[in-house]
C-alpha positions in Angstrom: 113.4 96.3 103.3 116.9 97.5 103.3 119.3 100.6 102.4 121.4 100.0 99.5 124.6 101.9 98.1 127.2 101.6 95.4 129.9 103.3 93.7 131.4 103.1 90.0 135.0 104.8 90.0 137.2 103.3 87.4 140.2 104.7 88.8 139.7 103.0 92.1 141.0 99.7 93.6 138.9 97.1 95.1 140.0 98.0 98.7 139.3 101.7 98.0 135.7 100.8 96.8 135.3 98.8 100.1 136.2 101.7 102.1 133.8 104.0 100.5 131.0 101.4 100.6 131.5 100.7 104.4 131.4 104.6 105.0 128.1 104.9 102.9 126.4 102.0 104.4 127.0 103.1 107.7 124.8 105.9 107.5 121.9 103.5 106.6 121.9 101.3 109.7 118.3 102.3 110.6 117.1 101.0 107.1 118.8 97.9 107.7 119.8 97.0 111.2 120.2 93.2 110.8 123.2 92.7 108.8 125.4 94.1 105.9 126.9 92.9 102.7 129.1 93.9 99.9 130.3 93.0 96.5 133.5 94.7 95.1 135.5 94.5 92.1 138.2 97.1 90.7 136.3 100.3 90.1 132.8 99.0 91.1 131.1 98.1 94.4 127.6 97.4 95.8 126.7 97.6 99.4 123.6 97.0 101.5 122.3 97.4 105.0 119.3 94.6 105.5 116.2 94.4 107.4 115.4 90.8 107.3 111.9 90.1 106.1 111.7 87.1 103.8 114.2 84.1 104.0 115.8 85.4 107.4 118.4 82.5 107.2 119.6 82.7 103.6 118.5 85.9 102.2 121.7 87.8 102.6 122.5 90.3 100.0 124.2 91.0 97.4 123.0 88.0 95.5 124.4 86.6 92.5 123.5 84.7 89.4 124.7 81.0 89.1 128.1 82.1 87.7 128.4 85.2 89.7 128.6 87.4 86.4 125.6 89.2 87.7 125.3 90.8 91.2 122.3 92.6 92.7 121.1 94.6 95.8 117.7 95.6 96.4 115.7 97.8 98.7 112.0 96.8 98.9 109.7 93.8 98.5 108.8 91.9 95.4 105.5 90.4 95.8 105.1 88.1 92.9 108.5 86.6 93.4 107.1 83.0 94.0 105.4 83.1 90.6 108.6 84.4 89.0 110.8 82.0 90.7 108.6 78.9 89.9 108.6 80.1 86.0 112.5 80.5 86.0 113.0 77.3 87.7 111.1 75.6 84.9 113.5 77.4 82.6 116.7 75.9 84.2 117.6 78.7 86.7 119.0 77.3 89.9 118.0 79.2 93.1 120.0 79.3 96.2 117.6 80.9 98.4 113.9 81.7 98.9 114.6 85.4 98.8 112.6 87.6 96.7 115.6 89.4 95.4 117.1 86.4 93.9 114.3 86.3 91.5 115.5 89.6 89.9 118.9 88.2 89.1 117.4 85.3 87.1 114.9 87.3 85.6 117.5 89.9 84.6 119.5 87.0 82.9 116.3 86.1 80.9 115.1 89.7 79.9 117.8 92.3 80.8 116.5 95.8 81.6 112.9 94.5 80.4 112.9 92.5 83.8 111.4 95.3 85.7 108.2 95.2 83.7 107.6 91.9 85.4 108.2 92.9 89.1 105.1 93.6 91.2 106.3 95.5 94.3 108.1 98.5 95.7 111.9 98.6 95.1 115.1 100.5 94.5 117.3 98.0 92.9 120.9 97.8 91.6 122.1 95.2 89.1 126.0 95.1 88.2 126.3 93.2 84.7 129.8 92.2 84.9 130.2 90.8 81.3 128.8 94.1 79.8 130.5 96.2 82.5 126.9 97.9 83.0 125.0 99.2 86.1 121.3 99.2 86.0 119.4 100.9 88.6 115.7 100.6 88.7 113.0 102.5 90.9 109.4 101.2 91.4 106.4 102.4 89.3 104.8 104.7 91.9 108.0 105.7 93.7 107.5 104.0 96.9 111.0 103.3 97.5 113.7 106.1 97.2 116.8 105.9 95.1 119.3 108.8 94.7 122.4 109.0 92.5 125.2 111.5 91.6 127.0 111.4 88.4 130.1 113.4 87.8 132.9 112.9 85.3 133.0 109.3 85.1 132.0 108.5 88.8 128.6 107.3 89.8 127.4 107.3 93.4 123.8 105.9 94.4 122.1 105.2 97.5 118.8 104.7 99.3 119.4 108.1 101.1 121.2 111.3 100.3 123.3 111.2 103.4 125.0 108.0 102.1 126.2 109.7 99.0 127.4 112.8 100.9 129.2 110.4 103.4 131.2 109.2 100.4 131.7 112.6 98.9 131.1 115.6 100.9 131.9 118.1 98.2 128.6 117.3 96.7 126.8 119.3 99.3 126.1 122.3 97.1 122.6 123.8 97.6 120.4 124.0 94.6 118.7 127.4 94.7 116.0 126.4 92.2 115.1 123.4 94.4 115.2 125.6 97.7 112.6 128.1 96.4 110.5 125.1 95.2 110.5 123.9 98.7 109.6 127.3 100.2 106.5 127.1 98.0 105.4 123.6 98.3 106.9 122.2 101.4 108.9 119.5 99.2 111.3 119.1 96.6 110.0 117.9 93.4 111.8 114.8 91.7 114.3 114.5 90.0 115.8 117.5 92.0 117.1 117.3 95.3 118.1 120.1 97.6 121.7 119.6 96.2 122.9 120.6 92.7 124.5 117.5 91.9 122.5 114.8 93.5 119.3 113.8 91.9 116.4 111.4 92.5 115.7 108.6 90.0 112.2 109.3 89.0 109.6 106.8 89.7 109.2 104.1 87.1 112.6 104.9 85.6 115.9 103.1 85.1 119.2 104.5 85.1 121.9 102.7 82.9 125.7 103.3 83.3 128.0 102.1 80.6 131.7 103.3 79.8 131.0 106.6 81.6 127.6 107.2 79.9 124.4 107.5 81.8 120.9 107.0 80.4 117.3 107.4 82.1 114.9 105.3 80.3 111.1 105.2 81.5 109.6 101.6 81.7 106.3 102.7 83.2 104.0 105.7 82.9 101.1 106.3 85.2 98.4 105.8 82.8 95.3 108.1 82.6 92.0 108.0 80.6 89.2 110.2 79.8 87.1 108.0 81.8 83.8 107.8 79.8 80.8 106.1 81.2 80.8 102.5 81.1 78.1 100.1 80.1 79.1 97.7 82.9 76.9 97.3 85.7 78.0 98.9 89.3 78.2 95.3 90.5 80.5 94.3 87.8 82.9 97.2 89.0 82.4 96.4 92.7 83.3 92.8 92.1 86.4 93.9 90.0 87.5 96.3 92.7 86.8 93.5 95.6 88.9 90.9 93.8 91.9 93.6 93.1 91.8 94.6 96.8 91.9 91.2 98.2 94.6 90.1 95.8 96.7 93.2 96.7 96.2 92.7 100.3 97.0 88.9 100.1 100.1 89.4 98.4 101.4 92.0 101.0 101.0 89.4 104.0 104.0 87.5 102.7 106.5 87.8 105.6 108.6 85.8 107.9 108.4 88.2 110.6 105.3 89.8 112.4 103.0 91.9 110.4 100.2 94.6 111.2 97.9 97.3 109.9 98.0 101.1 110.5 94.3 101.9 111.4 93.1 105.4 111.8 89.4 104.4 111.7 88.9 106.1 108.2 87.6 104.3 105.3 91.1 103.5 103.6 92.8 102.0 106.6 89.6 100.1 107.6 89.2 98.7 104.2 92.8 97.3 104.4 91.9 95.7 107.7 88.8 94.3 106.3 90.9 92.6 103.5 93.6 91.4 105.7 90.9 89.8 107.9 89.3 88.1 104.8 92.7 87.0 103.7 93.2 85.1 107.3 96.0 87.2 108.7 96.2 85.9 112.2 97.0 87.5 114.6 95.5 90.6 113.0 97.3 93.3 114.8 96.3 97.1 114.5 98.2 100.2 115.5 96.6 103.7 116.1 97.4 107.2 117.9 95.1 108.7 120.2 95.3 112.5 121.1 93.9 114.6 124.1 92.0 117.0 121.7 88.8 115.8 120.2 89.2 117.8 117.0 92.2 115.7 115.7 91.6 112.4 117.7 90.3 109.3 115.7 91.0 106.6 118.2 87.3 106.1 119.1 86.6 105.1 115.5 89.8 103.0 115.2 88.7 101.0 118.1 85.3 100.5 116.7 87.0 98.9 113.4 89.3 96.9 115.7 86.4 95.5 117.7 84.4 94.8 114.7 87.2 92.5 113.2 88.6 91.5 116.7 92.0 92.7 116.0 94.7 92.8 118.7 94.5 96.8 118.9 97.3 98.8 120.1 96.7 102.5 120.9 99.2 105.2 121.7 97.8 107.8 123.7 99.7 111.1 123.0 98.9 114.3 124.8 100.1 117.7 123.8 102.6 118.0 126.5 104.1 114.6 125.5 104.7 115.9 121.9 106.0 119.3 123.0 108.4 117.8 125.4 110.0 115.6 122.6 109.7 118.3 119.8 112.9 119.8 120.1 115.0 116.7 119.9 112.5 115.2 117.3 113.0 118.4 115.0 116.7 117.4 114.5 115.4 113.7 114.1 113.2 114.7 111.4 115.9 116.8 109.4 118.3 114.0 109.8 116.2 111.5 108.3 114.6 113.7 105.4 118.1 114.8 104.3 116.6 118.0 102.8 114.0 120.4 104.2 110.6 118.7 104.3 107.5 120.8 105.4 104.7 118.5 106.0 104.1 118.7 109.6 102.0 115.1 109.6 105.5 113.7 109.7 105.4 114.1 113.6 102.5 111.8 114.3 103.6 109.3 111.4 106.8 109.0 113.2 105.3 108.3 116.6 102.7 105.6 115.1 105.9 104.1 113.4 107.8 103.9 116.7 104.6 102.3 118.2 104.2 99.7 115.5 108.0 98.8 115.6 107.8 97.6 119.1 105.3 94.7 118.0 105.8 94.2 114.4 108.4 94.6 111.5 106.1 95.0 108.5 103.0 97.2 108.4 100.3 97.6 106.0 98.7 101.1 105.3 95.9 102.9 103.6 98.1 105.4 101.6 96.8 105.9 98.0 93.1 105.5 98.6 92.1 109.1 98.3 94.2 109.7 95.2 92.7 106.5 93.5 89.1 107.3 94.3 88.9 111.0 94.5 88.5 111.1 98.5 90.1 114.5 99.3 87.7 117.6 100.2 89.8 119.4 97.6 87.6 117.7 94.9 84.7 119.6 96.0 86.6 122.8 95.8 87.5 122.1 92.4 84.3 121.1 91.4 82.9 124.3 92.9 85.4 126.5 91.0 84.8 124.6 87.8 80.9 125.2 88.1 81.5 128.9 89.1 83.2 129.7 85.9 80.1 128.9 84.0 77.9 131.3 86.1 77.4 134.5 84.2 79.5 137.2 85.6 76.3 139.3 86.6 75.3 136.4 88.7 78.5 135.5 90.0 79.0 139.0 91.3 76.1 138.5 93.5 76.8 135.1 94.6 76.5 135.0 98.5 79.6 135.0 100.9 78.3 131.7 102.3 78.5 130.0 99.0 81.8 131.3 98.2 83.0 130.4 101.8 81.7 126.8 101.0 83.8 126.6 98.1 86.8 128.1 99.8 86.7 125.6 102.5 87.3 122.5 100.3 90.1 124.1 98.2 93.5 122.2 99.0 96.3 123.8 100.6 97.9 124.1 104.1 96.8 127.8 104.4 93.4 129.2 104.5 91.9 131.5 101.9 89.2 133.9 102.5 85.8 133.8 100.6 86.8 137.4 99.3 90.1 136.0 97.9 88.2 132.9 96.2 85.7 135.3 94.8 88.4 137.4 93.4 90.1 134.5 91.8 87.3 133.0 90.3 85.5 136.2 89.0 88.5 137.2 87.1 88.9 133.7 85.8 92.5 134.3 85.6 93.5 130.9 86.8 93.2 128.0 84.5 93.0 124.6 86.2 96.8 123.9 86.0 97.6 127.3 87.7 94.8 126.8 90.2 95.9 123.4 90.9 99.4 124.3 91.8 98.5 127.6 93.6 96.1 125.6 96.0 98.6 122.9 96.5 101.3 125.3 97.8 102.0 125.5 101.4 102.8 129.4 101.1 100.8 132.0 99.3 102.7 133.9 96.4 102.5 137.1 98.3 103.8 135.5 101.4 106.7 133.7 99.5 107.9 137.2 98.1 107.6 138.8 101.4 109.8 136.4 103.2 112.4 136.0 100.6 115.1 138.3 100.0 114.4 140.3 97.2 117.6 139.3 95.2 116.8 135.7 96.0 113.1 135.9 94.9 113.9 137.9 91.7 116.6 135.4 90.6 114.8 132.2 91.4 111.0 132.8 91.3 110.7 131.8 87.5 112.2 128.5 88.0 109.3 127.3 90.0 106.9 126.5 87.0 109.8 125.0 85.1 109.7 122.3 87.7 106.2 121.3 87.2 106.0 118.0 85.6 105.2 118.2 82.0 102.9 115.2 81.9 100.8 116.7 84.9 100.4 120.0 82.8 99.3 118.0 79.7 96.5 116.1 81.8 95.3 119.1 83.6 94.9 121.0 80.1 93.1 117.9 78.6 89.3 117.4 78.1 89.0 114.6 80.6 86.6 115.1 83.6 87.9 117.3 86.2 88.0 114.6 88.8 90.4 112.2 86.7 92.8 115.2 86.0 93.1 116.3 89.6 93.4 112.7 90.6 96.3 112.1 88.1 97.8 115.2 89.4 97.5 114.3 92.9 99.2 110.8 92.1 102.2 112.4 90.3 102.6 115.5 92.4 101.5 115.4 96.0 101.6 111.4 96.7 104.9 111.1 95.1 106.9 113.8 96.5 105.1 114.5 99.9 103.1 111.5 101.4 105.3 108.5 100.1 108.3 110.3 101.0 107.0 110.8 104.7 106.0 107.4 105.2 109.1 105.9 103.9 111.5 108.4 106.0 109.4 108.2 109.1 108.8 104.5 109.0 112.5 103.5 108.1 113.6 105.9 111.0 112.1 103.2 113.2 113.2 100.3 111.1 109.7 99.5 110.1 108.4 98.4 106.5 105.3 99.9 105.2 103.3 98.3 102.4 100.7 100.0 100.7 98.0 97.7 99.1 96.2 100.5 97.1 99.2 101.5 95.5 99.7 98.1 93.7 100.2 99.0 90.3 97.2 96.8 88.9 95.1 98.5 91.2 96.2 101.8 90.2 95.7 101.0 86.4 92.1 99.7 87.3 91.5 103.2 89.1 92.5 105.1 85.8 89.6 103.3 83.8 86.8 104.5 85.9 84.3 107.0 84.9 84.5 110.1 87.1 80.9 109.3 88.6 82.3 106.0 90.0 84.8 107.9 92.1 82.9 111.3 92.8 79.2 111.4 93.0 76.7 113.7 94.8 79.6 115.9 96.3 81.1 112.9 97.9 84.3 111.0 97.0 85.1 107.4 96.8 81.7 106.1 95.4 83.0 102.8 94.1 85.1 101.9 97.1 82.2 102.8 99.6 79.7 100.6 97.6 82.4 97.9 97.5 83.7 97.7 101.1 80.8 99.6 102.9 78.7 96.3 103.7 81.8 94.8 105.5 82.5 97.8 107.7 81.0 99.0 111.0 78.1 101.4 110.7 79.2 104.9 110.9 82.6 104.6 109.3 81.4 105.7 105.9 79.9 108.6 107.3 83.0 109.6 109.1 84.5 113.2 108.2 87.9 113.1 107.1 90.2 114.6 109.6 93.7 114.1 108.3 96.8 113.5 110.5 97.8 116.8 111.8 98.9 118.7 114.9 97.8 122.1 116.3 100.8 124.1 114.9 98.8 127.3 115.1 98.3 127.5 118.9 101.8 125.9 119.4 103.8 128.7 117.6 101.9 131.3 119.7 102.8 129.7 123.0 105.0 126.8 123.7 107.0 126.9 120.6 107.4 130.7 120.4 110.8 130.8 121.7 112.1 127.8 119.7 110.9 129.2 116.6 112.4 132.5 117.3 115.6 131.0 118.0 115.8 129.3 114.8 114.3 131.9 112.4 115.7 135.1 114.0 119.0 134.1 115.4 119.8 130.8 113.5 119.5 132.2 109.9 120.5 135.8 110.8 123.3 135.6 108.2 121.1 133.7 105.7 121.0 135.7 102.2 117.9 133.6 101.4 115.5 135.0 103.8 114.4 138.6 104.6 114.8 138.8 108.4 112.5 141.9 108.8 109.8 140.1 107.0 110.1 137.0 109.2 109.6 139.2 112.2 106.7 140.8 111.0 105.1 137.5 110.0 105.7 135.8 113.5 104.2 139.0 115.0 101.0 138.9 112.9 100.8 135.2 113.8 101.3 135.7 117.6 98.8 138.5 117.6 96.3 136.5 115.9 96.1 138.7 112.8 96.5 135.6 110.3 97.4 132.0 110.6 101.0 131.5 109.3 101.6 128.2 110.8 102.4 126.3 107.5 104.6 128.9 106.5 106.4 129.1 109.8 106.7 125.3 109.9 108.4 125.5 106.5 110.7 127.9 107.6 111.5 126.2 110.7 112.2 122.8 109.0 114.5 124.7 106.6 116.2 126.3 109.5 116.8 123.0 111.4 118.0 121.4 108.2 120.4 124.2 107.5 122.0 124.2 111.1 122.5 120.4 110.6 124.0 121.0 107.0 126.0 124.0 107.6 129.4 123.9 105.9 
């Protein structure tokens, strides 16, 4: 795992390029604390900060082809590199290292840009093709590793993090108001946008090619989806296929020359990864969990149960509210520094603490990320099914549907805010929201009415229409299709929430602690398999993960399959009323007093309502707080 950076500037000398690269990579030391490396030529340069995982002694980057015509830097891991290297050696290629990155160089010699089709892993990669004066950037299929770029005139900057690009050219720090209003609604900025107008994310599954001042963005992989028709294959056949794919995915991700462990929450996904790591023979099998002093968000007992079942070396960090609150003021600035743009998912806090714990013992960790998206594990699927069923109830019956039934449906709808049964009834009875509108409304961190209230009138009027323009067209197409609802929503979750929220959170918080996280569920072969599943293999009898439960359940301790999903959260509602009340006031009422984006009176009213218990605005307040902290750090 590494942090990479590069520049193409035809008017710059080799020495000037080297100076820029040193400035850029200096900001990425946390991603690669072990060593640095550079390739420079007139008008072009690649730089890297390396976290040594494979071939510790000889895997330095940049890595060149045999004749040094090609140079590559890569952030991430290529899990099938041994298979690729064996094939390439047979074709006459000479390898100087045992590094997974060198396989990319020789594969590019063979296949050019098509080489990315053969890579199985997570990566943000840059290849300089000297003979063609061509730069090729590639990002992995699911977007597990980040890659940012800025192209202006004929100059291209790229890096693993925004801060490295700004280190090279601070003039690029011009806020994109359309991205900002999208952040206020959802708590993140959707690719390809960033919070800065002239810096973009390279989309997942895409390449960027630069030749003679011209940039193109071809897509080399698309997340597949299917109608998921009922299969004639037996349930046993499907469980055997899933079992084989899971074991293979985990086994590949155990390749490492440094200590390795597993995040263990005690839920089905992380417990499944522990099960397959145990079967694959990982010794010692180290697991890591966080315990809290509030029962409603503590899962340490279930995690210990799984650890005991598999005989792992279990490490538990017990966090009290007092511990977290004491560290929070400094941690807020740490979060803003590592995300580089406003990021409103509060589960970043426990993710940071868990990553810090794991890094004290290992360098690589496996996680259960992606299981909910692949196999319909979120409670929100129940809410969407409820909403779908409600649409078919005649209006005269729906009007008399009891409040308890409506509350049941409301409790499962996604989103970081709470909708009352009355609001749900109004939405469903009027049938004003088609699935795509309902999906994005329920994914929002801030309700439309609250969004309009907290933003200044001029700002809201100018940029509100841009939110819908940023919804990825492929998600809209799938949500409007005739596929089963579970498959449509699962696709949207993969392409929207997982990509822009959860994977960003895990990458930034783990790399803030120089920890590499690998996600077996997000192996692209396993993802493609999941898209073939009929809806009833994912969601059955109002319960998700049906096939996964049938496949892994017999190997897990009793009770794990019945464990309710708790999520990875902190009690913001109470904190904002008490211990964090003054801190929030300082940031939101004083710190952004001159901000032309927010309506100060509306924010005062919102905080007052929350403090008096009239309404839970904790998600909105957290979004505003993270914006305010980011703004303070990045004030021009």
